C-alpha positions in Angstrom: 55.4 85.9 28.8 57.8 87.7 26.2 54.4 89.8 24.9 54.0 90.8 28.4 57.2 92.1 27.9 57.0 94.0 25.2 54.2 95.6 25.7 55.2 96.9 28.8 58.3 97.9 28.0 56.4 100.2 24.8 54.0 101.2 27.5 57.1 103.3 29.8 58.3 104.1 26.6 55.6 106.0 26.0 55.0 107.4 29.6 59.0 109.1 29.1 58.5 110.3 25.8 55.1 112.0 26.9 56.6 112.9 30.4 60.0 114.3 28.3 57.9 116.8 25.9 55.4 117.4 28.4 58.3 119.0 31.0 60.0 120.7 28.4 56.7 122.8 27.7 56.6 123.8 30.7 54.8 121.6 32.9 56.4 120.3 36.5 56.1 118.0 38.8 52.3 115.7 39.3 50.9 118.5 36.6 53.6 116.6 34.3 53.2 113.3 35.5 49.2 113.6 34.8 49.1 115.2 31.7 52.1 111.4 30.5 50.1 109.5 32.0 46.6 111.0 30.0 49.2 111.7 26.8 51.0 108.0 27.3 47.7 106.4 27.8 46.0 107.7 24.4 48.6 107.2 22.4 49.3 103.4 23.2 45.3 102.6 23.2 45.9 103.7 19.2 49.3 102.3 18.8 49.9 99.3 20.8 46.9 97.7 19.9 48.0 95.2 18.5 50.6 94.3 21.2 48.0 94.3 23.4 45.4 91.5 21.9 48.5 89.6 21.4 49.5 90.1 25.7 45.6 89.5 26.5 45.6 86.5 24.4 49.1 85.2 25.7 47.8 86.0 29.4 44.7 84.1 28.8 46.5 81.6 27.4 48.2 81.1 30.7 45.2 81.3 32.5 43.6 78.4 30.4 46.6 76.1 31.4 46.5 76.9 35.0 43.1 75.8 35.1 44.5 72.4 33.6 46.7 71.8 36.0 43.8 72.0 39.0 41.6 69.9 36.4 44.6 66.8 36.0 45.3 67.0 39.9 41.3 66.6 40.6 41.2 63.7 37.7 44.7 62.3 40.0 43.4 62.6 42.7 40.2 61.0 42.3 41.9 58.3 40.3 44.1 57.1 43.9 41.1 58.0 45.7 39.1 55.1 43.8 42.7 52.8 43.8 42.9 52.8 47.3 39.0 51.9 47.4 39.4 49.0 45.5 42.1 47.4 47.7 40.1 48.1 50.8 42.7 50.3 52.5 41.4 52.6 54.9 40.7 56.2 54.9 43.8 58.4 55.3 41.4 60.9 57.9 39.3 57.4 60.1 39.1 58.2 63.3 40.7 56.7 66.0 37.7 56.5 68.9 35.7 54.1 68.8 32.2 56.2 68.9 33.5 58.6 65.6 35.1 61.3 68.4 38.7 62.2 67.2 41.7 60.9 69.6 43.3 63.7 71.7 46.7 65.1 70.5 49.5 62.4 71.9 46.6 59.3 71.4 45.2 57.1 73.3 47.9 57.9 76.6 48.1 61.5 76.4 44.6 61.1 76.9 44.5 58.5 80.1 47.3 60.9 81.6 46.0 63.6 81.3 44.6 66.1 84.4 41.4 66.6 83.6 39.8 69.7 84.4 38.2 69.6 87.8 41.3 67.8 89.4 42.8 71.1 87.7 41.0 73.6 89.8 41.7 71.3 93.1 46.2 72.1 92.3 45.1 75.8 92.7 44.7 76.6 88.9 42.0 79.4 88.6 40.5 79.4 84.6 41.7 82.8 83.4 38.0 84.7 82.4 
């Protein structure tokens, strides 16, 4: 992280210096910004190559660590699944209904008390189209 901040600060400093020089030479507004951007980019390409390499190594290392966390999580989940299978525990996503269809929200009691669609239509409620 330190190398990323150092590289960014150096790029901003080069941009500020280039903008100051271009401004003193008479360029104003958008032209000064564009020229300063181009000049600082070319100068940083040459002068900051070692810092850029250090920053890219730090970023690549951080990404590798993040990928390692995902692999460790997957390994832990597989180990937990294997442990549940050894105990004979039912999986958490097992269906509640005997025919394999998931039970309606609220459980079986809610399904028994919920009005059917034709009963709702008989009560005067019209479905929206």
